[in-house]
py3Dmol code that shows the C-alpha trace and the ligand (Angstrom):
import py3Dmol

protein = """\
ATOM      1  CA  MET A   1      31.667  -0.987  -5.621  1.00  0.00           C
ATOM      2  CA  THR A   2      28.543   0.201  -7.498  1.00  0.00           C
ATOM      3  CA  HIS A   3      25.925   2.098  -5.540  1.00  0.00           C
ATOM      4  CA  ARG A   4      22.349   1.116  -5.981  1.00  0.00           C
ATOM      5  CA  ARG A   5      20.140   3.954  -7.219  1.00  0.00           C
ATOM      6  CA  PRO A   6      17.351   5.046  -4.842  1.00  0.00           C
ATOM      7  CA  LEU A   7      14.143   3.099  -5.405  1.00  0.00           C
ATOM      8  CA  ARG A   8      11.896   4.769  -7.951  1.00  0.00           C
ATOM      9  CA  LEU A   9       8.477   4.748  -6.385  1.00  0.00           C
ATOM     10  CA  VAL A  10       4.966   5.654  -7.684  1.00  0.00           C
ATOM     11  CA  VAL A  11       2.178   5.885  -5.176  1.00  0.00           C
ATOM     12  CA  LEU A  12      -1.565   5.562  -5.967  1.00  0.00           C
ATOM     13  CA  ILE A  13      -4.131   7.115  -3.624  1.00  0.00           C
ATOM     14  CA  SER A  14      -7.837   7.955  -3.517  1.00  0.00           C
ATOM     15  CA  GLY A  15      -8.152   9.903  -0.268  1.00  0.00           C
ATOM     16  CA  PRO A  16      -6.389  11.415   2.738  1.00  0.00           C
ATOM     17  CA  GLY A  17      -2.917  10.033   1.933  1.00  0.00           C
ATOM     18  CA  THR A  18      -1.713   9.589   5.479  1.00  0.00           C
ATOM     19  CA  ASN A  19       0.176   6.475   4.276  1.00  0.00           C
ATOM     20  CA  LEU A  20       1.691   8.517   1.528  1.00  0.00           C
ATOM     21  CA  GLN A  21       2.674  11.066   4.141  1.00  0.00           C
ATOM     22  CA  ALA A  22       4.370   8.255   6.191  1.00  0.00           C
ATOM     23  CA  LEU A  23       6.385   7.298   3.145  1.00  0.00           C
ATOM     24  CA  ILE A  24       7.420  10.870   2.562  1.00  0.00           C
ATOM     25  CA  HIS A  25       8.472  11.116   6.256  1.00  0.00           C
ATOM     26  CA  ALA A  26      10.428   7.964   6.093  1.00  0.00           C
ATOM     27  CA  GLN A  27      12.259   9.174   3.024  1.00  0.00           C
ATOM     28  CA  HIS A  28      13.069  12.571   4.536  1.00  0.00           C
ATOM     29  CA  ALA A  29      14.218  10.864   7.800  1.00  0.00           C
ATOM     30  CA  GLY A  30      16.675   8.770   5.741  1.00  0.00           C
ATOM     31  CA  GLU A  31      14.871   5.553   6.669  1.00  0.00           C
ATOM     32  CA  LEU A  32      13.786   4.867   3.105  1.00  0.00           C
ATOM     33  CA  ASP A  33      16.175   4.959   0.218  1.00  0.00           C
ATOM     34  CA  ALA A  34      13.534   5.916  -2.329  1.00  0.00           C
ATOM     35  CA  GLU A  35      12.323   8.813  -4.518  1.00  0.00           C
ATOM     36  CA  ILE A  36       8.624   9.168  -4.998  1.00  0.00           C
ATOM     37  CA  GLN A  37       8.436   9.987  -8.594  1.00  0.00           C
ATOM     38  CA  ALA A  38       4.674  10.656  -8.760  1.00  0.00           C
ATOM     39  CA  VAL A  39       1.386  10.276  -6.975  1.00  0.00           C
ATOM     40  CA  PHE A  40      -1.726   9.392  -8.833  1.00  0.00           C
ATOM     41  CA  SER A  41      -5.254   9.737  -7.702  1.00  0.00           C
ATOM     42  CA  ASP A  42      -8.686   8.895  -9.206  1.00  0.00           C
ATOM     43  CA  HIS A  43     -10.180  11.676  -7.090  1.00  0.00           C
ATOM     44  CA  ILE A  44      -9.373  15.319  -7.937  1.00  0.00           C
ATOM     45  CA  ASP A  45      -9.930  16.468  -4.313  1.00  0.00           C
ATOM     46  CA  ALA A  46      -7.826  13.730  -2.674  1.00  0.00           C
ATOM     47  CA  GLN A  47      -5.854  15.276   0.216  1.00  0.00           C
ATOM     48  CA  GLY A  48      -2.954  13.085  -0.759  1.00  0.00           C
ATOM     49  CA  LEU A  49      -2.516  15.108  -3.971  1.00  0.00           C
ATOM     50  CA  GLU A  50      -1.893  18.171  -1.907  1.00  0.00           C
ATOM     51  CA  ARG A  51       0.510  16.295   0.287  1.00  0.00           C
ATOM     52  CA  ALA A  52       2.461  15.321  -2.815  1.00  0.00           C
ATOM     53  CA  ARG A  53       2.545  18.890  -4.135  1.00  0.00           C
ATOM     54  CA  ARG A  54       3.829  20.133  -0.777  1.00  0.00           C
ATOM     55  CA  ALA A  55       6.620  17.598  -1.037  1.00  0.00           C
ATOM     56  CA  ASP A  56       7.472  18.616  -4.562  1.00  0.00           C
ATOM     57  CA  ILE A  57       6.276  15.334  -6.019  1.00  0.00           C
ATOM     58  CA  ASP A  58       4.342  15.158  -9.355  1.00  0.00           C
ATOM     59  CA  ALA A  59       0.671  15.025  -8.346  1.00  0.00           C
ATOM     60  CA  ARG A  60      -1.464  13.534 -11.109  1.00  0.00           C
ATOM     61  CA  TYR A  61      -5.217  13.211 -11.264  1.00  0.00           C
ATOM     62  CA  ILE A  62      -6.754  10.821 -13.783  1.00  0.00           C
ATOM     63  CA  ASN A  63     -10.494  11.127 -14.162  1.00  0.00           C
ATOM     64  CA  PRO A  64     -12.206   7.672 -14.453  1.00  0.00           C
ATOM     65  CA  ALA A  65     -15.181   9.317 -16.192  1.00  0.00           C
ATOM     66  CA  ASP A  66     -12.895  10.113 -19.231  1.00  0.00           C
ATOM     67  CA  TYR A  67     -12.787   6.316 -19.922  1.00  0.00           C
ATOM     68  CA  ASP A  68     -15.328   3.858 -21.196  1.00  0.00           C
ATOM     69  CA  ASP A  69     -14.756   1.366 -18.432  1.00  0.00           C
ATOM     70  CA  GLY A  70     -12.361   0.312 -15.665  1.00  0.00           C
ATOM     71  CA  ALA A  71     -10.111  -1.622 -18.034  1.00  0.00           C
ATOM     72  CA  ALA A  72      -9.611   1.449 -20.299  1.00  0.00           C
ATOM     73  CA  PHE A  73      -8.884   3.646 -17.282  1.00  0.00           C
ATOM     74  CA  ASP A  74      -6.412   1.108 -15.919  1.00  0.00           C
ATOM     75  CA  ALA A  75      -4.646   0.862 -19.300  1.00  0.00           C
ATOM     76  CA  ALA A  76      -4.256   4.634 -19.423  1.00  0.00           C
ATOM     77  CA  LEU A  77      -3.104   4.781 -15.824  1.00  0.00           C
ATOM     78  CA  ALA A  78      -0.555   1.991 -16.496  1.00  0.00           C
ATOM     79  CA  GLN A  79       0.849   3.976 -19.454  1.00  0.00           C
ATOM     80  CA  GLU A  80       1.176   7.150 -17.317  1.00  0.00           C
ATOM     81  CA  ILE A  81       2.840   5.304 -14.494  1.00  0.00           C
ATOM     82  CA  LEU A  82       5.331   3.618 -16.819  1.00  0.00           C
ATOM     83  CA  VAL A  83       6.609   6.968 -17.929  1.00  0.00           C
ATOM     84  CA  TYR A  84       8.109   7.299 -14.374  1.00  0.00           C
ATOM     85  CA  ASP A  85       9.935   3.972 -14.849  1.00  0.00           C
ATOM     86  CA  PRO A  86       9.013   2.763 -11.345  1.00  0.00           C
ATOM     87  CA  ASP A  87      10.821  -0.018  -9.480  1.00  0.00           C
ATOM     88  CA  LEU A  88       7.768  -0.310  -7.130  1.00  0.00           C
ATOM     89  CA  VAL A  89       4.135   0.821  -7.265  1.00  0.00           C
ATOM     90  CA  VAL A  90       2.428   1.295  -3.888  1.00  0.00           C
ATOM     91  CA  LEU A  91      -1.339   1.257  -3.470  1.00  0.00           C
ATOM     92  CA  ALA A  92      -1.801   3.475  -0.410  1.00  0.00           C
ATOM     93  CA  GLY A  93      -5.524   3.696  -0.102  1.00  0.00           C
ATOM     94  CA  PHE A  94      -6.288   3.350  -3.828  1.00  0.00           C
ATOM     95  CA  MET A  95      -9.958   2.395  -3.695  1.00  0.00           C
ATOM     96  CA  ARG A  96     -10.416   0.714  -7.111  1.00  0.00           C
ATOM     97  CA  ILE A  97     -10.403  -2.899  -8.219  1.00  0.00           C
ATOM     98  CA  LEU A  98      -7.599  -3.237 -10.740  1.00  0.00           C
ATOM     99  CA  SER A  99      -7.910  -5.080 -14.006  1.00  0.00           C
ATOM    100  CA  PRO A 100      -5.777  -8.267 -14.526  1.00  0.00           C
ATOM    101  CA  SER A 101      -3.771  -6.609 -17.205  1.00  0.00           C
ATOM    102  CA  PHE A 102      -2.816  -3.721 -14.857  1.00  0.00           C
ATOM    103  CA  VAL A 103      -1.796  -6.207 -12.208  1.00  0.00           C
ATOM    104  CA  GLU A 104       0.199  -8.152 -14.725  1.00  0.00           C
ATOM    105  CA  THR A 105       2.110  -5.045 -15.804  1.00  0.00           C
ATOM    106  CA  PHE A 106       3.367  -4.482 -12.266  1.00  0.00           C
ATOM    107  CA  ALA A 107       3.593  -8.122 -11.099  1.00  0.00           C
ATOM    108  CA  GLY A 108       6.130  -8.615  -8.411  1.00  0.00           C
ATOM    109  CA  ARG A 109       6.589  -4.865  -7.966  1.00  0.00           C
ATOM    110  CA  MET A 110       3.280  -3.676  -6.540  1.00  0.00           C
ATOM    111  CA  LEU A 111       2.436  -3.518  -2.816  1.00  0.00           C
ATOM    112  CA  ASN A 112      -0.953  -2.730  -1.203  1.00  0.00           C
ATOM    113  CA  ILE A 113      -1.936  -1.888   2.357  1.00  0.00           C
ATOM    114  CA  HIS A 114      -5.185  -3.226   3.535  1.00  0.00           C
ATOM    115  CA  PRO A 115      -6.876  -2.378   6.894  1.00  0.00           C
ATOM    116  CA  SER A 116      -7.317  -5.981   8.246  1.00  0.00           C
ATOM    117  CA  LEU A 117      -5.435  -9.002   9.222  1.00  0.00           C
ATOM    118  CA  LEU A 118      -5.606 -10.745   5.851  1.00  0.00           C
ATOM    119  CA  PRO A 119      -6.895 -13.233   4.760  1.00  0.00           C
ATOM    120  CA  ARG A 120      -9.674 -12.179   7.215  1.00  0.00           C
ATOM    121  CA  PHE A 121     -11.872  -9.264   6.155  1.00  0.00           C
ATOM    122  CA  LYS A 122     -11.046  -8.555   2.562  1.00  0.00           C
ATOM    123  CA  GLY A 123     -12.951  -5.706   0.915  1.00  0.00           C
ATOM    124  CA  LEU A 124     -14.402  -2.560   2.384  1.00  0.00           C
ATOM    125  CA  ASP A 125     -15.654  -1.343   5.754  1.00  0.00           C
ATOM    126  CA  THR A 126     -13.258  -3.634   7.621  1.00  0.00           C
ATOM    127  CA  HIS A 127     -13.355  -1.787  11.068  1.00  0.00           C
ATOM    128  CA  ARG A 128     -17.177  -2.056  11.371  1.00  0.00           C
ATOM    129  CA  ARG A 129     -17.194  -5.648  10.200  1.00  0.00           C
ATOM    130  CA  VAL A 130     -14.468  -6.579  12.718  1.00  0.00           C
ATOM    131  CA  LEU A 131     -16.497  -5.066  15.542  1.00  0.00           C
ATOM    132  CA  GLN A 132     -19.719  -6.763  14.455  1.00  0.00           C
ATOM    133  CA  ALA A 133     -17.940 -10.126  14.247  1.00  0.00           C
ATOM    134  CA  GLY A 134     -16.646  -9.713  17.821  1.00  0.00           C
ATOM    135  CA  GLU A 135     -13.080 -10.261  16.798  1.00  0.00           C
ATOM    136  CA  ARG A 136     -10.337 -10.171  19.464  1.00  0.00           C
ATOM    137  CA  PHE A 137      -7.671  -8.932  17.003  1.00  0.00           C
ATOM    138  CA  HIS A 138      -7.545  -6.530  14.223  1.00  0.00           C
ATOM    139  CA  GLY A 139      -4.868  -4.739  12.228  1.00  0.00           C
ATOM    140  CA  ALA A 140      -3.383  -4.053   8.776  1.00  0.00           C
ATOM    141  CA  THR A 141      -1.533  -6.070   6.182  1.00  0.00           C
ATOM    142  CA  VAL A 142       1.003  -5.092   3.516  1.00  0.00           C
ATOM    143  CA  HIS A 143       0.918  -7.562   0.678  1.00  0.00           C
ATOM    144  CA  PHE A 144       2.072  -8.055  -2.908  1.00  0.00           C
ATOM    145  CA  VAL A 145      -0.801  -7.433  -5.394  1.00  0.00           C
ATOM    146  CA  THR A 146      -2.089 -10.319  -7.522  1.00  0.00           C
ATOM    147  CA  LYS A 147      -5.209 -10.695  -9.566  1.00  0.00           C
ATOM    148  CA  ASP A 148      -6.909 -12.092  -6.440  1.00  0.00           C
ATOM    149  CA  MET A 149      -8.258  -8.916  -4.738  1.00  0.00           C
ATOM    150  CA  ASP A 150      -6.694  -8.450  -1.274  1.00  0.00           C
ATOM    151  CA  GLY A 151      -5.409 -12.026  -1.720  1.00  0.00           C
ATOM    152  CA  GLY A 152      -1.793 -11.673  -2.761  1.00  0.00           C
ATOM    153  CA  PRO A 153       1.089 -12.960  -0.552  1.00  0.00           C
ATOM    154  CA  SER A 154       1.443 -11.021   2.667  1.00  0.00           C
ATOM    155  CA  VAL A 155       4.680  -9.437   3.871  1.00  0.00           C
ATOM    156  CA  ILE A 156       4.063  -7.720   7.221  1.00  0.00           C
ATOM    157  CA  GLN A 157       1.093  -7.234   9.526  1.00  0.00           C
ATOM    158  CA  TYR A 158       0.330  -4.806  12.317  1.00  0.00           C
ATOM    159  CA  ARG A 159      -1.876  -6.342  15.034  1.00  0.00           C
ATOM    160  CA  ILE A 160      -3.794  -4.833  17.877  1.00  0.00           C
ATOM    161  CA  GLN A 161      -6.284  -6.179  20.368  1.00  0.00           C
ATOM    162  CA  VAL A 162      -9.770  -4.935  20.001  1.00  0.00           C
ATOM    163  CA  ARG A 163     -10.823  -3.130  23.203  1.00  0.00           C
ATOM    164  CA  THR A 164     -14.372  -3.311  24.547  1.00  0.00           C
ATOM    165  CA  LYS A 165     -14.650   0.405  24.200  1.00  0.00           C
ATOM    166  CA  ASP A 166     -13.514   0.466  20.590  1.00  0.00           C
ATOM    167  CA  THR A 167     -15.740   1.917  17.879  1.00  0.00           C
ATOM    168  CA  ALA A 168     -15.191   1.717  14.157  1.00  0.00           C
ATOM    169  CA  THR A 169     -13.634   5.155  14.347  1.00  0.00           C
ATOM    170  CA  SER A 170     -11.208   4.336  17.192  1.00  0.00           C
ATOM    171  CA  LEU A 171     -10.232   1.139  15.457  1.00  0.00           C
ATOM    172  CA  LYS A 172      -9.588   3.040  12.291  1.00  0.00           C
ATOM    173  CA  ASP A 173      -7.310   5.454  14.127  1.00  0.00           C
ATOM    174  CA  ARG A 174      -5.454   2.693  16.015  1.00  0.00           C
ATOM    175  CA  VAL A 175      -4.935   0.673  12.853  1.00  0.00           C
ATOM    176  CA  SER A 176      -3.871   3.716  10.899  1.00  0.00           C
ATOM    177  CA  GLN A 177      -1.004   4.422  13.294  1.00  0.00           C
ATOM    178  CA  GLY A 178       0.311   0.952  12.681  1.00  0.00           C
ATOM    179  CA  GLU A 179      -0.066   1.226   8.909  1.00  0.00           C
ATOM    180  CA  HIS A 180       2.303   4.121   9.131  1.00  0.00           C
ATOM    181  CA  ILE A 181       4.942   1.822  10.663  1.00  0.00           C
ATOM    182  CA  VAL A 182       4.538  -1.282   8.446  1.00  0.00           C
ATOM    183  CA  LEU A 183       4.070   0.258   5.034  1.00  0.00           C
ATOM    184  CA  PRO A 184       7.373   2.307   5.124  1.00  0.00           C
ATOM    185  CA  ARG A 185       9.129  -0.734   6.621  1.00  0.00           C
ATOM    186  CA  ALA A 186       8.032  -3.058   3.747  1.00  0.00           C
ATOM    187  CA  VAL A 187       8.941  -0.398   1.132  1.00  0.00           C
ATOM    188  CA  ALA A 188      12.357   0.082   2.721  1.00  0.00           C
ATOM    189  CA  TRP A 189      12.992  -3.722   2.559  1.00  0.00           C
ATOM    190  CA  PHE A 190      12.083  -3.687  -1.067  1.00  0.00           C
ATOM    191  CA  ALA A 191      14.321  -0.698  -1.641  1.00  0.00           C
ATOM    192  CA  GLU A 192      17.211  -2.450   0.116  1.00  0.00           C
ATOM    193  CA  GLN A 193      16.603  -5.539  -2.162  1.00  0.00           C
ATOM    194  CA  ARG A 194      15.768  -7.611   0.879  1.00  0.00           C
ATOM    195  CA  LEU A 195      12.174  -8.256  -0.110  1.00  0.00           C
ATOM    196  CA  SER A 196      10.824  -9.924  -3.306  1.00  0.00           C
ATOM    197  CA  VAL A 197       8.136 -12.280  -4.437  1.00  0.00           C
ATOM    198  CA  ASN A 198       8.706 -15.349  -6.644  1.00  0.00           C
ATOM    199  CA  ASP A 199       5.920 -17.597  -7.869  1.00  0.00           C
ATOM    200  CA  GLY A 200       3.729 -16.483  -4.852  1.00  0.00           C
ATOM    201  CA  ALA A 201       6.598 -17.055  -2.335  1.00  0.00           C
ATOM    202  CA  VAL A 202       7.659 -13.982  -0.408  1.00  0.00           C
ATOM    203  CA  MET A 203      11.412 -13.842   0.175  1.00  0.00           C
ATOM    204  CA  LEU A 204      12.909 -11.694   2.927  1.00  0.00           C
ATOM    205  CA  ASP A 205      16.615 -11.711   3.483  1.00  0.00           C
ATOM    206  CA  GLY A 206      17.035 -14.766   1.419  1.00  0.00           C
ATOM    207  CA  ARG A 207      14.468 -16.851   3.198  1.00  0.00           C
ATOM    208  CA  GLN A 208      10.863 -17.719   2.290  1.00  0.00           C
ATOM    209  CA  LEU A 209       8.368 -16.041   4.662  1.00  0.00           C
ATOM    210  CA  MET A 210       5.979 -18.764   5.722  1.00  0.00           C
ATOM    211  CA  GLN A 211       3.804 -16.133   7.408  1.00  0.00           C
ATOM    212  CA  PRO A 212       3.933 -12.373   7.434  1.00  0.00           C
ATOM    213  CA  VAL A 213       6.250 -10.471   9.830  1.00  0.00           C
ATOM    214  CA  LEU A 214       4.154  -9.568  12.822  1.00  0.00           C
ATOM    215  CA  VAL A 215       4.357  -6.149  14.525  1.00  0.00           C
ATOM    216  CA  GLU A 216       2.280  -6.009  17.719  1.00  0.00           C
ATOM    217  CA  GLY A 217       0.672  -2.712  18.546  1.00  0.00           C
ATOM    218  CA  GLU A 218      -0.103  -1.563  22.110  1.00  0.00           C
ATOM    219  CA  VAL A 219      -2.853  -3.528  23.872  1.00  0.00           C
TER     220      VAL A 219
END
"""
ligand_1 = """\
18
GAR
C -5.796 2.930 4.710
O -6.423 2.556 5.922
C -5.630 1.708 3.860
O -5.419 0.565 4.599
C -6.973 1.596 3.169
O -7.333 2.920 2.880
C -6.844 3.773 3.924
C -6.122 4.934 3.203
O -5.814 5.906 4.137
N -6.937 0.816 2.009
C -7.976 0.002 1.654
O -9.005 -0.057 2.269
C -7.720 -0.780 0.357
N -8.614 -1.893 0.274
P -4.784 7.077 3.747
O -5.399 7.678 2.501
O -4.912 8.052 4.861
O -3.425 6.533 3.564
"""
view = py3Dmol.view(width=600, height=400)
view.addModel(protein, "pdb")
view.setStyle({"model": 0}, {"cartoon": {"style": "trace"}})
view.addModel(ligand_1, "xyz")
view.setStyle({"model": 1}, {"stick": {}})
view.zoomTo()
view.show()
């Protein structure tokens, strides 16, 4: 019997990197059969780069100002990522809109985590917008990345009830805790070859997911 090699993972971040940390924890805890080959950031001072260094992972900063436009930056980034021969690229708080050609390069092998119950509240500032809209529920979604920003097929969602006392900050904290559950879980499924996407259809354990797997947070 041949043994599958650990998943080769590349993670893209722009900021604190708490989701990256959750992936590192899951790997160290034996819950994720993956090796994070490299972490890339478009911000030199992203705390996630330091987390990567501490875990002995290549921490790479690419300066967007060195490129004429977003497409040129993305092309250079894609080349650098491909050097690591990744099975999966994870956008863990990478705050850039990716060019179609970048998305095409990693089609079917790129996951993103977004802080809302997609398709509701695409884009930025989701916690404040959810409060303003008086929503009962909020959460986070892990989805495959397509050219449609925050619109690719969803895999798993973490859902909480919005409390009357919630602020944008408390919502961010509560959602963040759930992100650290659902992102490693989706990546582990991919590593175990239980998860894939085909023509927009998400397959989990040989069946098409008609809706994302739902993980309920505490109420
Ligand atoms: C996470 O909440 C993630 O969902 C969000 O950025 C945060 C990164 O936190 N991503 C997006 O908003 C992408 N549209 P982290 O750096 O601590 O992992």
